[in-house]
N, C-alpha and C positions, 0 to 999 in steps of 0.2 A: 597439394603442392602450391597452388596459387595462393591459398589462404596463408600458408606458412611463409611464403615469400612476402605477402602483404604485411604480416605481423613483423617480420624482420625489417622491412622498409620503414614501418611506423615506429620501430624501436620498442615494441611491447613483448612481454614473455610469450612463448609459444603456448603456455598453459592457459592464457587468457582467451576469452571468446570475442569475436568480432561480429557485431550485429549492425545491419544496415537500418538506419532510422529514417531515411528519405528514399523517395523513388524518383526515377527519371521519367518525366512526363512532358509530352509535346506542348501542353497548354502552358506550362511554366516557361519553357523556352520561347514560346511565342510572346509571352508577356515581357520577356527580357528585351524584345525588339524595341519596346517603348523607351528603354533606357539608352538607346543608341544616340538620341538627340541630346543626351545629358552633356552639359558643358565640361570641357576637359580642364582640370585644375592641375597645372604642372607641379604645384607644391605637394601633391599627393604622391608623387613619384619619389622613391628613396634616392635615386640618383641625383635629382634636382636638389633635394634636401642636403645631401652630402656636399654638393658644390656650393650651396649657400653657406654652409658652416665653414667651408674652406675660405670663401670670400670674406666672411666676418673675421676670421683669424688673420688674414692678410691685411685687412683694414686696421686691425688692432696693431699689427706690426708697423704699418705706415704711421699711425698716430704716435706710436712709441718713438720711432726715429725722428719724427718732426719735433716732438717735445724735448728731445735730447739737445736741441739748440738752445733751449732756455737755461738760464743759470740755476744751479742747485743751491739752496739755502738750508743750512743745518745749524741748530743750536745744540750746545753741549754743556754739561756741568760735571765737574769732577771734585770729589771730596776724599781727603786722605788724612789719616790720623797715625802719628808715629810717636815713639817714645825712646828715651835714651837715659843712661846714667853712667857715671864714671866710677868704677870700682876702686881706682887708685886712691881716692879720697874717702872711701867708706871703711868704717871699722867693722870687720866681719862681713863685709860685702852686703850690707843691708841698707845702703843709701837709697833714697826714694827715686822713683822714676819721674822723669820730666816729659810730659806729653805735649805734643805739638799738633795742632789741627791746621790743615791747609785746604783751601777751596779754590776752584777755578771755574769760571763761567765765561762762555764766549759764543760767538756767532761766526760761522764760516760760510763764505760764498765762493762757489767755483764756477768759472765760465771758461768753456773751451774756446780758445782763439783760433786754432787751426788743427784739424785732424787728418790732414792729407787727403781730403775729399772722401774719406771712408764712409761717413754718414750719408753724404750725397749719393754715393754709389749704391748704398743700401736702399735708400728711398727709391732710386730709379729701378732697382731690381724688384722691389716689392710692387711698384706700379706695373712693371712688366708682368709679374705673376698675376696680378689682379686682371690685367687685360687678357691674359691667357685663359683665366677662369671664365671671364665673360664670353670669350669666343667658344669655349667648351660648352658653356651653358646654352648658347645660341644654337650650336650644332646639335646638342642633345635634344633641345625642344623640337628642332626640325625632324629628328629621328623619331621622337615620340609622336609627332603629328602623323608621320608616315605609318608607324606601327598601329596607331589608333585607326587610321583610315582602312588599313588592310584588315584589322580585326573586325571593324564594322561590316565590311563587305563579306568577309568570311562567315560571320555569324548570320547575316541575311541569307546568303547562299545556302548555308548549312540548314537553316530552318526551312527554306523553300524545298530543298531536297528531302528533308525529313517528312514534310507534308506529302510530297509525291510518293515516297516509299510507303507511307502509312496507307495511302489510297490503294497502292499496288498490293499491299498486304491484305487489306480488307477485300479487294477483288479476288485475290488468289484464294483466300479462305472461303469466300462465297462459292467460288467455282468448285473447290474441293468438297465442300459440304454437299453441293448439288450433285456432283458426280457420285459421291458416296451413297446418297439416297437412291440415285438411279441404279447403282449396282446392287444395293440391298433389295430393290424392287424387281431385280432381274432385267432391267432395261439397259444396262451398261456392262462393260467388260472390266476385268481387274486391271488391265493395262491402262485404261483411262484413269482409274483411281490412283495407280502408282505414278502416272505422269502428272496428274494434278497435285498429288501430294509432294512430288519433287519440286514443282513450281511454287507450292506454298512454303516449303522449307527454304527455298532460295529467296523468296520474297521476305521471309522472316529474317534471314541473315542480312539481307540488304537493309531492312528497316533498323535492326539493332546496330548495324555499322553506321547508318545515318544518324541514329540517336547518339552514338558515341562521338561522332565527328561534331555534331552540334554542341554537345557538352564541352568538348575541348575548345571549340570556337568561343563558347561563352566564357570559359576560364581565361582564354587569351584576351578577350575584350575587357574583362574586369581588371586583368593585369595591366592592360594598356592605359587605363584611366587611374591606376594606382590604388585600386581597392582590394588587391590581393598581395 
């Protein structure tokens, strides 16, 4: 059922097989601790990239409205050919056509003298939008810093807890094996074997939970620096 749910989440057919190609190891998670001092580049975050695109668009709008104060100059050329004839003076209506060619070339210059302050208000509105985007970008960077600090602390704590749970698992396994050998040699009771086995299973559960938490903390850290 879990595999079927995973396939559905991944969007692959149920008939396909899912094979794990990597393993979760504590050594790899410990190596990721070295990346905690990696400098944070805000441009790697998609949210910052989206705001930067929005600011570029607003700056283009600002440039467009400012340029609208300049006069527009346009050159034009027009050519027309027309023909006519007078059938009243033609025998059988076969009089020739008389063609006339006309051409026009010119230059037009337009300058807005007064637009009711519409363009000025547009410029002020665009400047206000740019300022809003700057404030949003500043607030977002503060949030990213907070998220990154939390992700770093969470990953450190998760790896430390994983190391503790690994030692507990090794200890519980050692005790269980020792107790089992004593029981097989007739020096211990079955109750001791059951009890140590229970502790071993509990330690195994705690270890895998810590491994899962550390993996999630790793994902959150790489997400905070924009690498996911």
